[in-house]
C-alpha positions in Angstrom: 34.5 6.9 48.1 37.6 4.6 48.2 40.1 4.1 51.0 43.8 3.8 51.2 44.5 0.8 53.5 48.0 0.5 55.0 48.4 -2.7 56.9 44.8 -2.3 58.3 45.9 0.6 60.5 45.2 3.7 58.4 42.4 4.8 56.0 42.6 7.9 53.9 40.1 9.1 51.3 41.4 9.4 47.7 39.9 10.7 44.4 39.6 9.6 40.5 40.4 10.6 36.6 41.2 8.7 33.2 44.2 9.3 31.0 43.4 6.8 28.3 46.3 4.4 28.8 44.7 2.0 26.3 44.0 4.7 23.7 40.6 5.6 25.0 39.6 9.1 25.8 37.4 7.9 28.6 36.9 4.8 30.6 35.4 2.1 28.3 34.8 -0.5 31.0 31.4 -1.6 32.0 32.5 -3.8 34.9 32.8 -3.5 38.6 34.2 -5.9 41.2 31.4 -7.8 42.9 31.4 -9.3 46.4 32.8 -12.7 45.2 35.4 -11.1 43.0 38.7 -9.2 43.4 41.0 -7.3 41.0 44.5 -6.8 42.3 47.3 -5.0 40.5 50.6 -5.9 42.1 53.0 -3.0 41.9 56.1 -1.4 43.4 57.2 2.2 43.9 59.8 1.5 41.1 57.0 1.6 38.5 56.9 4.9 36.7 54.4 7.4 38.2 52.6 7.9 34.8 52.1 4.1 34.6 50.7 3.9 38.1 48.4 6.9 37.3 47.1 5.3 34.1 46.3 2.0 35.8 44.8 3.8 38.8 42.4 5.7 36.5 40.9 2.3 35.4 40.9 0.3 38.5 39.6 2.9 41.0 36.1 3.2 39.5 35.7 -0.6 39.2 36.8 -1.4 42.7 40.3 -2.8 42.0 43.3 -2.1 44.2 47.1 -1.8 44.1 49.0 -4.3 46.2 52.6 -3.6 47.4 54.8 -6.3 48.8 56.1 -4.1 51.7 57.5 -0.8 52.7 60.3 0.7 50.6 63.4 0.6 52.6 61.4 -0.8 55.5 60.2 2.8 56.3 56.5 3.5 57.0 57.2 7.3 57.0 58.8 7.1 53.6 55.9 5.0 52.3 53.3 7.4 53.5 55.2 10.4 52.1 55.4 8.7 48.7 51.7 7.8 48.8 50.9 11.4 49.6 53.0 12.5 46.5 51.2 9.9 44.3 47.8 11.2 45.6 48.7 14.7 44.6 49.3 13.7 41.0 45.9 11.8 40.8 46.8 8.2 41.7 43.5 7.4 43.5 43.0 3.6 43.6 43.0 1.7 46.9 46.4 0.7 48.1 47.4 -2.1 50.4 50.5 -3.7 51.6 50.2 -7.5 51.6 53.3 -9.7 51.1 51.1 -12.8 51.6 49.2 -12.0 48.4 52.4 -11.9 46.4 53.1 -15.4 47.7 49.5 -16.7 47.3 49.4 -15.7 43.6 53.2 -16.3 42.9 53.8 -12.8 41.8 57.4 -12.4 40.7 57.2 -9.3 38.5 55.3 -6.0 38.5 52.8 -5.0 37.3 50.8 -8.2 37.6 47.1 -8.2 37.2 45.1 -10.9 39.2 41.4 -11.4 38.8 39.9 -13.6 41.6 36.4 -15.1 41.5 35.4 -17.7 44.1 38.3 -20.1 44.5 39.7 -19.4 41.0 42.1 -16.8 39.7 43.6 -15.6 36.4 46.8 -13.6 36.1 48.4 -11.4 33.4 52.0 -10.0 33.9 53.2 -6.9 32.1 52.7 -3.2 31.5 49.4 -3.5 29.7 46.1 -1.6 29.9 43.5 -2.7 32.4 40.8 -3.3 29.7 43.2 -5.5 27.7 44.2 -7.4 30.8 40.6 -8.0 31.9 39.6 -9.1 28.3 42.6 -11.5 28.1 41.5 -13.0 31.5 38.1 -13.6 30.0 36.3 -11.0 32.1 33.3 -9.4 30.2 33.8 -5.6 30.4 32.0 -4.2 27.4 29.4 -1.5 27.7 
């Protein structure tokens, strides 16, 4: 079971499904984030819902999470309402708000994929599939 983390104050359970954003009919990733690894996908509410959904279907089962810079319009109620709407359409990956991570990894555009292992990180910017991004970052994901 995954959690939705909003500034460390609220945790809500959320679900899982694949829509084949990379042309696959099912998840073709044999990879999961280990204790010394992290997979962040930096996003904003301006990204189309279907794109968030496709990315979510890949990162949720492998332990990745979406990262938002902040609250849209500075409104926590508006953010939680939008998150509720996204959950209803199947966007199930962990979510967190962390502007410091945007600075730490120098994220200037979304979506940005960041894979972190130990003290090293790799970054891919653009609307690409999760398997493609992981392969381009040199992460072994094959079944």
